[in-house]
C-alpha positions in Angstrom: -8.7 9.4 18.3 -11.5 6.9 18.2 -11.2 4.6 15.2 -13.7 4.3 12.4 -15.1 0.9 11.5 -15.5 -1.2 14.6 -18.1 -2.5 16.9 -18.3 -3.5 20.6 -20.8 -5.4 22.6 -18.6 -8.5 22.8 -17.8 -10.5 25.9 -15.3 -9.2 28.4 -15.3 -5.7 26.8 -13.7 -6.9 23.6 -14.2 -5.1 20.4 -14.1 -6.2 16.7 -12.3 -4.1 14.1 -14.2 -4.0 10.8 -11.5 -2.2 8.8 -9.8 -5.0 7.0 -10.7 -8.7 6.2 -8.9 -9.9 9.3 -11.8 -8.6 11.4 -9.7 -8.8 14.6 -11.4 -9.4 17.9 -9.4 -7.3 20.3 -9.3 -7.8 24.0 -9.2 -4.8 26.3 -5.8 -3.2 26.4 -4.6 -5.1 23.3 -4.1 -4.1 19.7 -5.1 -5.9 16.5 -2.8 -7.6 14.1 -1.7 -4.2 12.8 -0.2 -3.2 16.2 -1.8 0.3 16.0 -5.5 0.0 16.7 -6.0 -0.6 20.4 -9.0 -1.5 22.6 -9.1 1.1 25.4 -11.9 0.5 27.9 -14.1 -1.0 25.2 -13.4 1.7 22.5 -11.2 1.1 19.5 -8.5 3.9 19.3 -6.5 4.8 16.3 -3.0 5.3 17.9 -1.6 6.6 14.6 -3.7 9.7 14.7 -1.4 12.7 14.0 1.7 10.6 14.8 3.7 10.1 11.6 6.8 7.9 11.8 8.1 9.0 8.4 7.9 12.4 6.5 9.8 12.8 3.3 9.8 14.7 0.0 10.1 12.2 -2.8 10.0 12.2 -6.6 6.6 10.9 -7.6 8.3 8.1 -9.6 9.6 6.6 -6.3 6.0 5.6 -5.2 6.2 4.1 -8.0 3.9 6.2 -10.2 5.3 6.6 -13.7 2.3 8.2 -15.4 0.8 10.5 -12.8 2.3 14.0 -12.6 5.7 12.8 -13.9 8.7 14.9 -12.9 7.0 16.3 -9.8 7.6 15.9 -6.1 5.2 14.4 -3.6 5.1 14.8 0.2 5.2 11.3 1.7 3.6 10.4 5.0 3.8 7.0 6.8 3.2 5.6 10.3 3.9 2.3 12.0 1.8 -0.8 11.4 0.5 -3.1 8.7 -2.5 -5.5 8.3 -0.5 -8.1 6.4 2.3 -10.2 7.7 4.5 -10.5 4.6 7.6 -12.6 5.5 9.6 -10.7 2.8 8.5 -7.2 3.8 10.8 -4.5 2.5 9.7 -1.9 5.2 9.5 -4.1 8.2 11.1 -1.5 10.5 7.8 0.4 10.2 5.2 -2.3 9.3 6.0 -4.8 12.2 5.9 -2.3 15.0 3.3 -0.3 16.9 3.1 2.9 18.9 4.6 1.7 22.1 8.1 2.2 23.5 10.9 4.6 22.9 10.3 5.1 19.2 6.7 6.2 19.6 7.7 8.6 22.4 10.0 10.4 19.9 7.3 10.9 17.3 6.1 14.5 16.6 2.4 15.4 16.6 1.6 16.7 13.1 -1.9 17.6 12.1 -3.3 17.1 8.6 -3.2 20.8 8.0 0.5 20.9 9.0 1.2 18.1 6.5 -0.3 20.1 3.7 1.5 23.2 4.8 4.8 21.3 4.6 3.9 19.9 1.2 3.3 23.4 -0.1 6.4 24.8 1.5 8.5 22.2 -0.2 6.8 22.8 -3.6 5.2 19.3 -3.8 2.3 18.9 -6.2 0.8 16.0 -4.2 0.6 14.3 -0.8 1.2 10.5 -0.6 0.2 8.0 2.0 3.0 5.4 1.8 5.9 3.5 3.4 3.8 1.4 5.8 0.2 0.4 5.0 -2.1 3.4 4.9 -5.2 1.3 5.6 -4.2 1.1 9.2 -3.9 4.8 9.6 -7.2 5.4 7.6 -8.5 8.2 10.0 -5.3 10.3 9.8 -4.9 9.5 6.1 -8.4 10.6 5.2 -7.9 13.9 7.1 -4.7 14.5 5.2 -6.2 13.7 1.8 -9.2 15.9 2.5 -6.9 18.8 3.5 -4.8 18.3 0.4 -7.8 18.4 -1.9 -8.9 21.7 -0.3 -5.5 23.1 -1.2 -5.7 21.7 -4.8 -2.9 19.2 -4.2 -2.9 15.8 -5.8 -3.6 12.8 -3.6 -1.7 9.5 -3.7 -2.1 6.1 -2.1 0.5 3.3 -2.0 -1.3 0.3 -0.6 -1.6 -3.4 -0.3 -5.3 -3.1 -1.0 -6.3 -5.3 1.9 -9.4 -3.5 3.1 -13.1 -4.2 3.6 -15.8 -2.8 1.3 -17.3 -0.2 3.6 -14.0 1.6 4.5 -12.9 1.3 0.9 -16.0 3.2 -0.2 -15.1 6.1 2.1 -11.3 6.1 1.7 -10.6 5.5 -2.0 -12.8 8.3 -3.4 -10.3 10.8 -1.8 -7.5 9.3 -3.9 -6.5 10.5 -7.4 -3.7 8.0 -8.0 -2.8 4.7 -6.4 -0.1 2.1 -6.7 -1.5 -1.2 -5.3 0.6 -4.3 -4.7 -0.7 -7.5 -6.3 1.8 -9.8 -4.7 1.0 -13.2 -6.2 -1.6 -15.7 -7.2 -2.5 -19.2 -6.0 -1.7 -19.8 -2.4 0.9 -17.0 -2.2 -1.1 -14.7 0.2 -2.0 -17.5 2.6 1.5 -19.0 2.7 3.6 -15.8 2.8 1.4 -12.8 3.7 -1.0 -14.1 6.4 -3.8 -12.8 4.1 -6.0 -13.5 1.1 -6.0 -12.3 -2.5 -9.6 -11.5 -3.4 -9.9 -8.3 -1.3 -6.8 -7.0 -3.0 -8.1 -7.7 -6.5 -11.4 -6.0 -5.6 -9.6 -2.9 -4.4 -7.8 -2.6 -7.7 -11.0 -3.2 -9.7 -13.1 -0.8 -7.6 -10.5 2.0 -7.7 -10.0 1.9 -11.5 -13.3 0.6 -12.9 -15.8 2.2 -10.5 -14.0 5.4 -9.4 -12.0 6.0 -12.6 -8.8 6.6 -10.6 -5.3 6.4 -12.0 -4.0 3.0 -11.0 -0.6 1.4 -11.3 0.1 -2.1 -10.1 3.4 -3.4 -8.6 4.3 -7.1 -8.7 7.4 -7.9 -6.6 8.9 -11.1 -8.1 10.4 -13.4 -5.5 12.5 -16.4 -6.8 10.7 -19.7 -6.2 7.6 -18.0 -4.6 5.7 -16.1 -7.3 7.8 -15.9 -10.3 6.7 -19.0 -12.2 5.1 -18.8 -15.6 1.9 -20.1 -14.2 1.6 -17.4 -11.6 2.6 -14.7 -14.0 0.0 -15.9 -16.5 -2.7 -15.9 -13.9 -1.8 -12.3 -12.9 -1.8 -11.1 -16.5 -5.0 -12.9 -17.3 -6.7 -11.2 -14.4 -5.2 -7.7 -15.1 -6.1 -7.8 -18.7 -9.7 -8.9 -18.1 -10.6 -6.9 -15.0 -8.5 -3.8 -15.4 -7.6 -3.6 -19.1 -4.3 -3.7 -21.0 -3.9 0.1 -20.5 -3.1 -0.6 -16.9 0.4 0.4 -15.8 2.4 -2.6 -14.6 5.6 -2.4 -12.5 7.6 -5.7 -12.1 10.2 -5.3 -9.3 13.1 -7.3 -8.1 13.1 -8.7 -4.6 16.2 -8.0 -2.4 16.6 -10.0 0.9 14.9 -8.2 3.7 12.9 -8.8 6.9 14.8 -12.1 7.6 13.4 -13.8 4.6 15.8 -16.2 2.9 14.9 -16.1 -0.8 17.8 -15.0 -3.1 17.7 -11.6 -4.9 15.7 -11.7 -8.1 17.8 -12.1 -11.3 17.3 -9.3 -13.8 16.3 -11.9 -16.4 13.2 -12.8 -14.3 12.0 -9.3 -14.3 12.6 -8.9 -18.0 10.8 -12.2 -18.8 7.7 -10.9 -16.9 7.8 -7.7 -18.9 8.0 -9.7 -22.2 5.1 -11.8 -21.1 3.0 -8.7 -20.4 3.9 -7.1 -23.7 2.8 -10.3 -25.5 -0.6 -9.9 -23.8 -1.0 -6.4 -25.2 0.1 -4.4 -22.2 2.0 -1.3 -23.4 3.0 0.6 -20.2 5.3 -1.9 -18.5 8.2 -0.9 -16.1 11.0 -2.7 -14.5 10.5 -1.1 -11.1 13.9 -1.0 -9.3 16.1 -2.2 -12.2 17.9 0.0 -14.6 19.5 -2.2 -17.3 20.6 -2.4 -20.8 17.5 -2.9 -22.9 15.5 -0.8 -20.4 14.8 2.8 -21.2 13.7 5.0 -18.2 12.6 1.9 -16.3 10.4 0.7 -19.1 10.9 -2.3 -21.3 11.7 -1.5 -24.9 
C-alpha cells in the first residue's frame, strides 16, 4: 500500500515522509525512524497495511478510557512501529521493530472489513487503534475507523499525539474518543523520547477544542525524570488553560521496561500528582495502574 503524506523528487531516489514532525528523509530500500514506512523504488510504502501484529478484545477501561462507554468491550488493533524513541517504552516488543524477519512472516492479512466483523462477532461496542503508535499505521487505521463508523461502532485512538497538522486533520475527525500521552514537560521529550513536546500538545488541543472529541490524558510518572513538582505544575497549568479542568487525567506508575533503569514509581508519587490536580480544580482524576487504599475504582477520593 502506498503511504499517504510523503513527497519525492530528492537526490538518489530518496523520499521524505511528511507524516510526523521527524520528516524522515528515507533512502531507497530503507525505512524511516518508525521502521514500517519504506522507500521502494522512490515510492513510500506503508508496510503495516492490513498486517496487524496484535488483535485483542479488551475492556474499554484498559485503554485507558474511564468515561467513554464504560463497562463495554473494545476490539483492539496494533501493528509494529513507533515514531518516538522513548527509552522507557512499555511496549517495546512492538514499537521498536518493523515488518522484516520471522515475526512479520507470521502475521495474518486482515482487512479493515474483517476487523469490524470480528469486533461485532465478539460483541464489542468500539474498535481501538492501540498498543504501538497508530500514527505509523495511519492508512490502515483510517480504513478501520471508517469501516467501524459505517457499522455504527465507536472509534478509539490511543496515541502519543506526535503527528503533523495535515495528517492530523484527516485522521482525528474519524475518532470519537482518544487517550493521548503527555509524557513530560521541560526537556523530557528531547532527552528521553527523541522527540518534541509542542506537536503533542497541539494534538490534544485540536482533538478536544476543535473537534469536540472525548479526550483523556495519560501522564506516566517516572522517578527522577518527570515527577518533580515543577514538571507537574507545568503540565497542570497547560491542561487547565488549554483543555479545561473537565479533562480526564490518568496518572500512572512506571514499571521498569525496555532496558530503562529508573526504579518503579512509588504509589505516593501518583497520589501526590492526583492531589495537585484536585487542588487545581480537576475533578476526573484517576490513578491509572494503581489500585490502593484511598482510591475508589482507580479514581482519587
